[in-house]
N, C-alpha and C positions, 0 to 999 in steps of 0.2 A: 757918789757917782764920779766919773772922770770929768776932766775939764770940759770936754765936749759931750754933754749928756745926750742920750738918744732923744730924737724928736718924738718918736712914738715906737712902741714895740707891739708887733703882732705875734701871737703864739698859736700854734696848733693846739687844740684842746686834748684830744686822745693821743696818748703816747708822748706827750710833752708836759702839760700841766697836770693831767690826771691819767689814770689807766696805764701804768707802766707796762710797756710792751705792746700797747695798742691792741689789747686782746678782745675788745668788745665785738668787733666784726667777725674775726675768725671763730670765736666761741659760738656766736649766734649761728653761723653757717654750719659748724660742726653739729650743733644740736638739731638743726632742721634737716641736714643732709649728711648723716653719719656715713653713708655709703660712698661719699665723694672722697677722693684722696688728694685733691689739689691743695696746695698750701699758700699760693700767692694771694695776697690781700691788698695790694696797692691798686688804688682806683676807687671810684664811687661804689657804694654797695651794689647798685644795679650792675655795674660792669664786672665786679668781682663774682657776683652770683652767676652771671652769664658764663664766665670762665669756668666756674666750678661745675655748672650743669652741662656745658658744651653746647648751649643753645640759649636763645633769648628767653628770659623768664616770663611766665604768665603773670597777669595782674594778681591772681590769687597767691602766687609764690612771692611776689614783691610785697604784698600786704602782710603775709606771714613773716617775712624777714623784718619788715619794719616793726612789727609787734615784738618779735623776739629781740631785736636790737634794744628796744626800750627796757625789756626785762633784764637783759644782760648788763645794760648800762647801770642799773641800780646796784649791781654787784661789784662794779668796777669804779665807782665814784670815789676814788682814793687819790690823794695828791702824790705826785712823784717826788723823789728826793730833791730838796732845795726849793720846791715850788712855793711853799708857804712863806719862807723867809724872803725870797725874791719879790713876791707880790706885795708883801707888806712894805718892803723898802721902796719899790716903785710907786706905791700908793702914797707913801709919806713924801716922796720927792715930786709928786704930782706929774709923773710922766704918763701920758695917755697910753692905755693898753687895751687890746681887744683880742678875742680868740676867734679862730676859724675852725671849721671841722667839715669833713665830708659825710658824716653820718646824718641821718634825718634829724630835723629840728628837735623832736621830742626826746630822742636818745641823747642828743648833745646837751640839751638843757638839764636832763637828769644827771649827766656826768658833771656839769658845771655847778651843781648844788654843793659840791665839795670845796669850791673856791673860797678862800678865807676873806677876801675883800671883793667889792664889786669890780667886775671886769666886763667891758662891753661885749655883748654877743653879736658878732658880725655874721648874721645869717644871710647867705648869698641870695640875691634877688636877680633872677634871670641872668646869672653869670655863667659864662662858659666854664666847663670843668677845668681844674688844674691840669696842666701847667699854664693855661691862659692866665694873664695877670688880673683879670676882671675882679675876682673876689678880694684880692689885696687892695686894689684901688678903692673898691666899695668900702672896705673896712676902714681905710685911712680917711676917706670922705666922711664916714659915719663918726669918726673921732674928731672931725673938724680940723684935721691936719692941713696946713696950707702949703707945705713944701715936702718934697721927697727926701731932701737932704737930712741924713741922720735917722731915717726910718729903718728899723731892723725887724726881720722876720726870723722866728725861731721855730724849728720843726725837726723831726726825724724822718719825715716823709719826703722822698726825692721829688715827687710831683709838686708838692707845695713849695719846697725850696726852689724848684725851677720857676714856679709862678712868681715867687718873691724876686728872683733874679730878673725875670722878664718885666716885673713891675718897676725895677730900678732900686730895690731895697738892698741894704746890707743883709747878709744871711748868716745864721749860726745853726749848724746841724747838730743833732743829738744822736749819738751812735748807739748807746746801750739801751735807752728806754723807749725807742721808737719801733716801728714795724719791721725794720731790717733785721734786728735781732729777734723781736717778736716773742720774748719770753716774759712770763709773769715774774714778779719780784722774787718769790721763793725759788723758782726754777733757775733764775739767773744766779742767785746766791749759792745754789747747790752745785753749780759748775766748778770745775777746778780752775785754778788761775790760768793755766794754759788754754783751757777751752774758752774762758772769758776773753783772753787776749786775742785768740784767733777770730772770734765773732766780732769783737770790737774793731780789730784791724780791717776786716772785710767791709764792715759798715762804714768805717771812717774813710777808707779808700774810695768807696762808691760815692760818698757825699762830696769828697774833695774833687773827684772827677767831674762832678756837675759844675764846679766853679764856686762852691760854698766857701765863704770867707773864713770861717773858723768852725771847728768841730770839737765837741766835748762829749762826755758820757751822758750827763743829765744837767738839770738846772742848778744843782748845787755847785757846779764848776764853771758857771757862765760868767762870773764877774770879770775874770781876766780877759775874756773875749770882748765884753762890752768896753773895757778900758782900752784894749788894743784898737778896736774900731774907732773909739774917740780920738786916740792919738793919730791914727791914719787920717781921720777927717781934719784934724788940726794941721796936718802936713799938706792938706789940699787934695788928698786922694778921693776918688769917687768909686762907688761900687761897680 
């Protein structure tokens, strides 16, 4: 790790540590409502379902979505590129880590079964939805972190990155493996180089416009960003 190691790191679970492309929610929605043509999947499952249906979902529809999310999560509990190596390194360096997710607890915990080392599950407790900072502060409190200085949030989700910025964290955005590109690994690899570059550039630009401090494709490329944040902290910079 750099001279100024992170105080703690918060990760989004889906589309960051596991489930390349954050496919759990859109696939669950497609299976339940194949007649819908909406593609936006940013927001809580309830918010996204309402957008797909064009009206507030009924309790029965919400229950069906929750059950389907759990089933789909079992299929997508696979680590993203670089996640295993990074988590092992952070664990060896005793850097506190936690994951957050907008999916229901059962689906999130099923996805988390793929993690190679223990990572604290920061399940939101009466927190306002992202981009409010509550969930980030709760996660840091759960880790026993005493100061915000050096706390880093990693995600490909603009709402969670904005929550991290609102909470006072350094932020690292993931362009290729998050919901902005939204492609499964095989579909991403099947694209031409030009198609990958176009999607990557669009996602990167959107994340930088938020004020994200660094943007990479996936966790396999994150080390340079962590070192850059460490150097910026040594110079006295704040997020």
